[in-house]
C-alpha positions in Angstrom: 13.2 -21.8 -43.4 16.1 -19.2 -44.4 18.7 -17.6 -42.5 16.4 -14.4 -42.6 13.0 -15.9 -41.7 14.8 -17.5 -39.1 15.7 -14.3 -37.5 12.8 -12.5 -38.2 10.9 -15.4 -36.1 13.5 -15.3 -33.2 13.2 -11.5 -33.2 9.4 -11.5 -33.4 9.3 -14.2 -30.2 11.4 -11.9 -28.2 9.1 -9.2 -29.1 5.8 -10.8 -27.9 7.8 -12.6 -24.9 9.0 -8.7 -24.2 4.9 -7.8 -24.0 4.2 -10.6 -22.2 6.2 -9.9 -19.7 5.0 -6.5 -19.5 1.6 -7.5 -19.5 2.1 -9.7 -16.3 4.0 -7.4 -14.5 1.3 -4.1 -15.1 -1.8 -7.1 -14.0 0.5 -7.8 -10.7 1.1 -4.0 -10.8 -2.5 -3.3 -10.6 -2.9 -6.5 -7.6 -0.7 -4.3 -5.6 -2.4 -0.9 -5.7 -5.5 -2.7 -5.2 -3.6 -4.0 -1.6 -3.8 -7.4 -2.7 -0.7 -8.4 -1.6 -0.6 -11.6 -1.5 -2.1 -11.9 -4.7 0.7 -10.0 -6.2 3.1 -11.4 -4.4 2.6 -14.7 -6.1 2.0 -13.1 -9.4 5.6 -11.4 -9.0 7.1 -14.5 -8.1 6.0 -16.4 -11.0 7.3 -13.6 -13.5 11.0 -13.3 -12.2 12.5 -16.4 -13.2 11.5 -15.6 -16.8 13.2 -12.0 -16.9 16.4 -12.6 -18.4 19.6 -11.7 -16.7 21.0 -9.6 -19.0 17.7 -7.3 -18.5 19.0 -6.2 -14.8 17.0 -2.9 -14.3 13.5 -5.1 -15.1 15.0 -8.1 -13.2 15.7 -5.8 -10.0 12.5 -4.1 -10.4 10.4 -7.2 -10.3 12.1 -8.6 -7.5 12.2 -5.2 -5.6 8.1 -5.1 -6.1 8.0 -8.9 -5.0 9.9 -8.2 -2.0 7.3 -5.4 -1.2 4.4 -7.4 -1.5 6.0 -10.3 0.8 7.0 -8.0 3.6 3.4 -6.5 3.6 1.7 -9.8 4.4 4.9 -10.4 6.6 6.7 -13.1 5.0 10.0 -11.8 5.7 12.1 -14.6 4.8 11.2 -14.2 0.9 11.0 -10.8 1.2 14.5 -11.2 2.2 15.4 -13.4 -0.4 13.4 -10.6 -3.3 15.4 -8.1 -1.8 18.6 -9.4 -1.8 18.0 -10.0 -5.9 16.8 -6.4 -6.2 19.8 -4.7 -4.5 22.1 -8.2 -6.9 20.2 -6.8 -9.8 20.7 -3.0 -9.1 17.4 -1.7 -8.4 16.9 2.0 -8.7 14.5 2.4 -6.1 15.4 4.9 -3.7 14.1 3.0 -0.9 15.8 -0.6 -1.5 18.3 -0.9 1.4 16.3 0.8 3.9 13.3 -2.2 3.2 16.3 -4.7 3.1 17.5 -3.7 6.3 14.2 -3.7 7.9 13.6 -7.7 7.2 17.0 -8.3 7.9 16.3 -6.9 11.4 12.6 -8.8 11.5 15.1 -12.5 10.8 17.1 -11.5 13.5 20.5 -10.6 11.1 21.2 -7.4 12.8 24.9 -7.0 11.7 23.6 -7.3 8.3 20.8 -5.1 8.8 23.3 -2.4 10.1 25.2 -2.5 6.8 21.9 -1.9 4.6 20.6 1.0 6.7 24.3 2.7 6.6 23.7 2.3 2.6 20.5 3.5 2.6 21.6 6.9 4.7 24.6 7.1 2.4 21.7 7.5 -0.4 19.0 9.7 1.0 20.8 10.8 4.1 20.0 9.6 7.8 16.9 10.1 8.9 14.5 9.3 12.1 13.8 5.4 11.2 17.3 4.8 9.7 18.5 6.0 13.2 16.2 4.0 15.3 16.7 0.8 13.0 20.3 1.2 13.5 19.9 1.6 17.1 18.0 -1.2 17.3 20.0 -3.7 15.8 23.0 -2.4 18.4 20.7 -2.7 21.4 19.5 -6.4 20.5 23.0 -7.5 19.9 24.4 -6.2 23.0 21.8 -4.5 25.7 18.8 -6.0 24.9 20.3 -9.8 25.2 18.5 -9.8 29.0 15.4 -10.8 29.0 12.3 -9.1 31.3 10.9 -11.0 34.5 7.9 -12.2 32.0 7.2 -15.3 31.4 5.7 -16.4 27.8 3.7 -19.5 26.8 1.9 -20.1 23.4 -1.7 -21.2 25.0 -2.5 -24.7 24.0 -6.1 -24.0 24.2 -8.0 -22.1 22.0 -5.2 -21.4 19.4 -5.9 -23.4 16.2 -3.6 -24.1 12.8 -4.8 -21.1 11.4 -4.5 -17.8 12.3 -5.3 -16.6 15.9 -5.0 -12.8 17.3 -5.6 -9.9 18.8 -7.1 -11.3 22.3 -9.4 -9.3 24.5 -10.8 -9.7 27.9 -14.7 -9.5 27.5 -15.6 -9.5 31.3 -14.5 -7.6 34.6 -13.2 -11.6 36.3 -11.3 -11.8 33.2 -13.1 -15.3 32.4 -14.2 -14.5 28.8 -11.9 -13.3 26.0 -12.5 -12.8 22.3 -10.4 -13.1 19.5 -9.8 -12.8 16.0 -9.4 -16.1 14.0 -9.1 -17.5 10.5 -10.2 -21.2 11.4 -13.6 -21.9 10.1 -16.7 -21.4 12.6 -18.7 -24.5 13.7 -21.5 -25.0 11.0 -20.2 -22.3 8.2 -19.0 -22.8 5.1 -15.5 -22.8 3.9 -14.6 -19.4 2.2 -12.1 -18.3 -0.5 -8.9 -16.7 0.9 -8.1 -13.4 0.8 -6.2 -11.7 -2.1 -4.4 -9.9 0.5 -3.5 -12.0 3.0 -3.4 -15.2 1.1 -5.7 -16.5 4.2 -9.7 -17.1 4.8 -11.0 -13.7 6.3 -10.8 -13.3 9.8 -13.8 -13.6 12.2 -14.4 -12.8 15.9 -14.3 -15.5 18.2 -14.9 -15.7 21.9 -14.1 -18.5 24.7 -14.7 -18.6 28.3 -13.2 -20.6 31.6 -15.5 -23.2 33.1 -15.8 -24.7 36.3 -12.3 -25.8 36.2 -10.5 -22.4 35.1 -9.7 -24.1 31.7 -10.8 -22.1 28.7 -13.7 -23.9 26.5 -14.0 -24.5 22.4 -13.7 -21.4 21.1 -17.1 -20.4 18.8 -18.1 -17.7 16.8 -19.6 -14.4 18.0 -23.7 -14.7 17.3 -25.2 -11.2 16.6 -22.3 -9.9 14.3 -21.5 -12.6 12.0 -20.0 -11.5 8.7 -19.0 -12.7 5.4 -16.7 -10.0 5.3 -13.3 -9.4 7.5 -13.1 -8.9 10.7 -10.6 -7.3 12.9 -9.5 -6.0 16.4 -12.4 -5.5 19.0 -12.4 -3.8 22.2 -14.8 -3.1 24.8 -16.3 -0.1 26.8 -15.2 -0.3 30.5 -18.7 -2.3 31.6 -18.4 -4.5 28.5 -21.8 -3.2 27.6 -20.2 -1.9 24.0 -18.2 -3.6 21.5 -16.3 -2.0 18.9 -14.5 -3.7 16.1 -13.2 -3.3 12.7 -14.7 -4.5 9.1 -13.0 -4.5 6.0 -15.9 -4.8 3.2 -15.5 -6.0 -0.3 -18.1 -5.4 -3.3 -17.7 -6.6 -6.8 -14.2 -7.7 -6.1 -13.1 -4.1 -4.9 -11.9 -3.5 -1.3 -13.9 -0.8 0.0 -11.1 -0.3 3.2 -11.6 -0.6 7.3 -14.0 0.7 8.9 -15.2 0.5 12.9 -18.7 -0.7 13.8 -20.1 -1.1 17.1 -22.6 -3.1 18.5 -24.2 -3.2 22.2 -25.6 -5.6 24.6 -28.9 -6.8 24.4 -29.3 -9.5 27.0 -26.6 -12.3 25.9 -26.4 -11.0 22.3 -25.3 -8.5 20.7 -27.4 -5.6 18.5 -27.4 -5.3 14.9 -23.3 -3.7 14.1 -23.6 0.0 13.0 -20.6 1.7 11.7 -18.9 4.8 13.5 -19.0 8.0 11.3 -15.4 9.5 12.3 -15.1 11.0 9.2 -16.6 12.4 6.2 -14.4 10.7 3.5 -15.8 7.2 3.9 -13.0 6.0 1.4 -10.6 6.6 4.4 -9.8 3.7 6.0 -10.0 3.7 10.0 -9.6 0.5 12.2 -8.1 -1.2 15.1 -10.7 0.5 17.7 -9.8 1.3 21.6 -12.1 2.8 23.6 -10.5 4.8 26.7 -11.3 3.5 30.3 -13.9 6.5 30.6 -15.3 5.8 27.5 -14.9 9.5 26.6 -11.9 8.8 23.7 -12.1 6.9 20.9 -8.6 5.8 19.8 -8.2 4.3 15.9 -5.4 3.8 13.4 -5.5 5.4 10.2 -3.0 6.9 7.4 -5.5 9.9 6.7 -4.1 13.1 5.7 -1.9 14.2 8.7 -0.2 11.2 9.2 3.6 10.9 10.2 4.1 7.9 8.8 2.5 4.8 7.2 -0.2 4.3 9.5 -0.6 6.5 13.0 -3.0 6.2 15.9 -5.6 9.2 16.3 -8.4 10.1 18.9 -11.8 11.5 18.7 -13.9 12.4 21.4 -17.9 11.6 21.8 -20.2 14.5 21.2 -23.8 13.9 21.2 -24.3 11.6 18.2 -21.0 12.3 16.7 -17.1 12.5 17.2 -14.9 15.2 17.0 -12.4 16.2 14.6 -9.8 13.4 15.0 -6.4 14.3 16.6 -2.9 12.6 16.1 -1.4 11.3 18.8 1.9 13.1 18.3 5.5 12.2 17.5 5.7 10.5 21.2 3.8 7.6 19.9 3.7 8.4 16.0 7.1 7.6 14.0 7.4 7.5 10.4 6.7 3.9 10.8 3.6 2.0 11.3 1.8 2.3 14.7 -1.2 0.2 15.4 -3.2 -1.6 17.9 -3.9 1.0 20.4 -5.5 -0.8 24.0 -5.8 0.8 27.2 -5.2 -1.5 30.4 -7.7 -1.8 33.6 -5.1 0.5 35.5 -5.1 2.8 32.5 -1.8 2.2 30.8 -1.6 2.8 27.2 -0.3 -0.2 24.7 0.2 -0.2 21.0 2.3 -1.9 18.6 4.7 0.1 16.5 8.1 -0.8 14.1 9.2 2.8 13.8 10.2 2.7 17.6 13.4 1.0 18.6 12.4 -2.6 18.6 13.6 -5.9 17.9 12.5 -6.4 14.2 8.6 -6.3 12.8 6.0 -4.9 15.4 7.0 -4.7 18.7 4.7 -3.7 21.9 5.2 -0.8 23.9 3.8 1.2 26.9 2.9 4.5 27.1 2.2 6.8 30.0 1.2 10.4 29.7 3.2 13.2 31.2 2.5 16.8 31.3 4.3 19.7 32.3 3.7 23.5 32.1 5.1 23.7 28.4 3.6 20.4 26.8 1.9 17.2 27.1 4.2 13.9 25.8 4.0 10.5 26.2 6.9 8.3 27.6 7.3 5.1 25.5 9.1 2.4 26.8 9.5 -1.3 25.0 7.9 -4.1 26.7 11.5 -6.2 25.5 12.0 -10.0 25.7 10.6 -12.4 25.8 7.0 -10.3 24.7 8.6 -9.0 22.1 10.9 -10.7 19.1 12.0 -10.4 15.8 8.6 -11.3 14.9 5.1 -9.3 14.8 4.1 -8.6 18.4 0.9 -7.1 18.6 -2.6 -6.9 20.5 -2.3 -7.3 24.0 -5.2 -7.3 26.6 -4.2 -7.1 30.4 -5.8 -8.8 33.3 -7.4 -6.5 36.1 -4.5 -7.0 38.3 -2.0 -6.7 35.5 0.2 -9.7 36.2 -0.8 -11.4 33.3 -2.8 -11.1 30.1 -2.5 -12.1 26.4 -1.0 -10.9 23.0 -0.4 -12.1 19.5 2.5 -12.8 17.8 3.7 -15.0 14.6 6.9 -16.4 16.1 8.1 -19.7 15.2 5.2 -20.4 12.7 6.3 -21.7 9.5 3.3 -19.9 7.4 3.5 -16.8 9.1 0.5 -17.6 11.0 -0.3 -15.4 14.3 -1.1 -17.4 17.6 -2.2 -16.1 21.1 0.5 -16.4 23.8 -0.1 -16.0 27.7 2.4 -13.5 29.4 2.6 -13.7 33.2 5.0 -11.8 35.3 5.9 -14.5 38.5 5.7 -13.4 42.0 8.7 -12.8 43.7 9.4 -14.4 46.9 12.0 -13.4 49.2 13.4 -15.2 52.4 16.0 -15.3 54.9 17.6 -18.2 56.7 20.1 -19.5 58.8 21.3 -21.2 61.8 22.0 -20.3 65.2 24.7 -21.9 67.1 27.5 -21.1 69.8 30.7 -20.9 69.8 31.4 -24.5 69.1 29.1 -25.1 66.5 26.3 -26.2 68.6 23.2 -25.5 67.8 20.8 -22.8 70.1 17.1 -23.9 69.8 15.8 -21.2 72.3 17.7 -18.2 70.4 15.7 -15.5 68.8 16.1 -13.2 65.6 14.6 -10.1 66.2 14.2 -8.1 62.8 13.2 -4.4 61.8 13.0 -3.2 58.8 13.0 0.1 57.2 9.4 -0.2 55.6 8.0 -1.0 59.1 8.6 -4.6 59.7 8.8 -5.6 63.3 9.2 -9.6 64.2 10.6 -11.9 66.5 11.4 -15.2 65.2 12.0 -18.2 67.6 14.4 -20.7 66.6 13.4 -24.5 66.1 15.3 -27.0 68.5 18.0 -27.4 65.5 18.7 -23.8 65.4 17.6 -23.1 62.5 15.0 -20.0 61.3 13.4 -19.0 58.3 11.0 -15.7 57.5 9.7 -13.9 54.7 11.1 -10.9 53.6 10.6 -7.9 51.0 12.3 -6.4 48.2 13.8 -2.8 48.2 14.1 -3.1 52.0 17.1 -2.7 54.1 16.7 -4.8 57.3 18.7 -5.0 60.9 18.7 -8.2 62.5 19.7 -9.2 66.1 20.6 -12.8 67.5 19.6 -13.3 71.0 19.6 -16.1 73.7 19.8 -16.5 77.2 23.2 -16.9 78.4 24.6 -15.4 75.2 26.0 -12.4 73.6 23.7 -10.6 70.8 25.0 -10.8 67.2 23.8 -8.0 64.9 23.7 -8.1 61.3 21.9 -6.1 58.4 20.4 -6.9 55.2 19.3 -4.6 52.0 17.2 -6.5 49.6 17.5 -5.0 46.4 15.0 -4.1 43.5 15.7 -7.6 42.3 14.4 -9.4 39.4 14.1 -12.8 40.7 13.1 -14.6 44.0 15.9 -15.1 46.4 16.7 -17.4 49.6 19.1 -15.4 51.7 21.6 -17.3 54.2 22.5 -15.5 57.5 23.9 -17.6 60.2 25.1 -16.5 63.8 27.5 -17.6 66.4 26.5 -16.7 69.5 29.1 -16.0 72.4 28.5 -17.6 76.0 28.9 -14.9 78.9 30.3 -17.8 81.1 33.4 -18.9 79.2 36.4 -17.7 77.3 36.3 -17.4 73.9 39.3 -17.9 71.5 39.9 -15.2 69.3 40.7 -16.7 65.5 42.9 -15.1 63.2 44.8 -13.2 65.6 48.3 -12.9 64.2 51.5 -11.3 66.0 55.4 -11.1 64.7 57.5 -13.8 65.6 58.3 -13.6 69.1 57.0 -10.4 69.4 53.4 -8.6 70.9 53.2 -6.2 67.4 50.0 -7.5 65.3 50.5 -8.1 61.7 47.8 -6.9 59.2 46.2 -9.7 58.9 44.7 -9.7 62.3 42.6 -7.2 61.8 39.5 -8.9 60.5 39.2 -11.1 63.6 40.1 -7.7 65.9 37.1 -6.1 63.8 35.0 -8.5 64.5 35.5 -8.3 68.4 34.8 -4.7 67.7 32.0 -5.5 66.0 30.6 -7.5 69.1 31.1 -5.0 71.8 29.2 -2.4 69.9 26.4 -4.9 69.4 26.4 -5.7 73.0 27.2 -2.1 74.9 26.9 -3.0 78.2 29.6 -6.1 78.7 32.8 -5.4 79.6 35.7 -7.7 78.9 39.0 -9.1 79.8 41.7 -9.8 77.2 43.4 -13.0 77.8 46.8 -13.9 76.2 48.6 -17.1 76.0 51.9 -19.0 75.3 53.4 -22.3 74.8 55.9 -23.5 77.4 59.1 -22.9 75.0 61.2 -20.1 76.7 61.1 -18.8 80.2 58.2 -18.3 82.3 58.4 -14.4 82.8 59.8 -13.8 79.4 56.1 -15.9 78.6 54.6 -13.9 80.9 55.9 -10.7 79.6 55.0 -11.1 76.0 51.6 -12.5 77.0 51.1 -9.1 78.7 52.1 -7.0 76.0 50.3 -8.9 73.4 47.2 -8.7 75.6 47.9 -4.9 75.8 48.0 -4.6 71.9 44.5 -6.1 71.3 43.6 -3.5 74.1 45.5 -0.9 72.1 43.5 -1.6 68.9 40.3 -2.0 70.5 40.6 1.5 71.5 41.7 3.1 68.6 38.2 1.5 67.1 36.4 3.8 69.8 35.8 1.1 72.4 36.1 3.2 75.9 39.1 1.5 78.2 37.0 1.3 81.3 34.9 -1.6 79.3 38.6 -3.3 78.5 41.2 -5.2 80.5 44.4 -6.8 79.4 45.9 -10.0 81.1 48.8 -12.1 80.4 48.5 -15.5 81.5 52.3 -16.9 80.0 52.0 -20.9 80.0 50.2 -20.9 83.2 46.8 -22.1 81.9 47.2 -24.6 79.1 44.1 -25.3 77.2 41.7 -28.0 78.5 40.2 -29.9 75.4 36.5 -30.0 75.1 34.6 -32.3 72.6 34.5 -30.1 69.7 38.8 -29.9 70.0 39.1 -34.0 70.1 37.1 -34.0 67.0 39.4 -32.0 65.2 42.3 -33.4 66.9 42.1 -37.1 67.5 45.4 -37.6 69.6 43.9 -35.3 72.2 41.5 -36.4 75.6 38.7 -34.5 76.8 39.3 -32.8 80.0 43.4 -33.8 79.6 45.1 -30.4 79.9 47.7 -29.6 77.4 50.6 -29.5 80.2 54.4 -29.5 79.2 54.4 -33.0 80.6 51.5 -34.4 78.2 52.7 -32.4 75.0 56.5 -34.0 75.5 54.7 -37.4 75.5 53.7 -37.1 71.9 55.2 -37.2 68.7 57.2 -34.6 66.9 53.8 -33.2 64.8 51.8 -33.6 67.6 53.9 -31.6 70.0 54.2 -28.8 67.4 50.4 -28.7 67.0 49.7 -29.1 70.6 52.1 -25.9 71.5 50.4 -24.0 68.5 46.8 -24.8 70.0 48.2 -23.2 73.8 49.5 -20.1 72.1 46.0 -18.4 71.9 44.2 -15.1 72.3 41.0 -15.1 74.2 38.4 -12.9 75.8 35.9 -13.4 78.5 33.0 -11.2 79.8 33.4 -9.7 83.0 30.5 -7.9 83.0 27.1 -7.5 81.8 25.7 -4.2 83.5 28.1 -1.9 81.8 26.4 1.6 82.6 22.7 -0.1 83.2 22.5 1.7 86.0 
């Protein structure tokens, strides 16, 4: 073969190869246009390696189309790789950076996603979806790290190895659940996988709880079985009417989704009828949700007038037909997709969106309607982690008490299948507990704790023999707590329980002062050889101020004592001045003068050790006073300790009937 013939053959092969590539791409494009995204994605994936790197524009285009296909079937890992290659080979599509950012966010790569959003803004200018994307990433990195109080678990009973999603309670007692699944129903023949999702068509299953409160094995719902793809279900408030989505395929062509309804006839469902909302049957309507009053039917569509990809609309029942649909407006709908509307028993509106600020993919939001004289709008809130994740979270149903329910998510599944998760709001419990003792630390088994809360709570709690007490309290409440015991002064305290997000036990101990014996005041300090109080004494003195305020009917004597060092006269004078310094402090805090008496005892009343003091200082003896003679018989270090014990400030109750008569 001559060189010329070889060259011609090579050129012909190149032309044929190019034609073959273009033909394959066109076939994949057709599948994409028909909505067969799974099939299109696999076709683009097989084409991509055969596109030479030197054909950068074509290679980038195929990668971009592959990314779109995988994104639409929610295979974000493959979509990320595809978009990365699209950017690498210079895809010319104006939204390549935006979609790349979206899947990066869904894959939890928030910092990288921000960079792609910013690149998109450089090309097309900023927009609501770009701003929301950047803000969502920033919040996911910082503000949204703290999860809500909900506890989320994957249900092990009725989930399968296939996709299970969109649960809906089907009874007043929350003991019957409907959901969609791609599993094979008992006795049913296996069906071919959908070209759109790559999975079998969805069917509607139900399960109910048995006598043990455990969900039974799911069964396909009778009366509404179909060979076609069945979607989200919704029930009227009396559970007598069922609405659901059905997507028909005729001669290989997908006709789009429509809403059907069926009425309960005994234990079965009637023949389903299409709910004709629009005259144009080619427009898809799906995801029905009837409101609790049975007046409005909410649904999802991309009909003309939609603000973004898919919007939530509503239509009102009028005779045998339905009113012109209303778009829920920009407070609900965004430039992204809003889907899976649902009304909880308490009237709260739920939906899923990838256009509002979220973690990535679809997040579940709550919405409450607000009205003022100028407008009607919805206040939308993200349900946060752990209900929401960086995966698709959608299709929620809530129990009648609002504390638990189910939703669906494709989190953590290597095949990207959906599964049903239970969420529960744990009951919060708050408790106050503590011990009531005397000043020597001995328990008071006959004390009483009196509690008054600003929520109307009034309680009297008697301590146990060991002096302990315990009582349940409520959050968002302020309590005044008074500990009392016969022969002892009262002690009062306050406790404010905040609007906490976790259960908590509050510890509050009380040490009560005897009315029949002197009480040593701890942490009262004077400058050396002086009657001047040091700043370190303030806490101890303020505690005495509190005790006097808690017991407004007592008068007390402040007694100051010294050791034997120095002359008797000097010690007596110093102790009197120190007692007066304490009284002066109390007067400065508003305590009446006729409730206070200052007495200096010098060295005349040495300490007589009791059991508590002897336990602390083993060299002392119970009942043996710390006189000069006794102290001088001790070692040097022990002498200093004993003198320090004698140097003290005390108070004792003189009267308990001040201003009572």
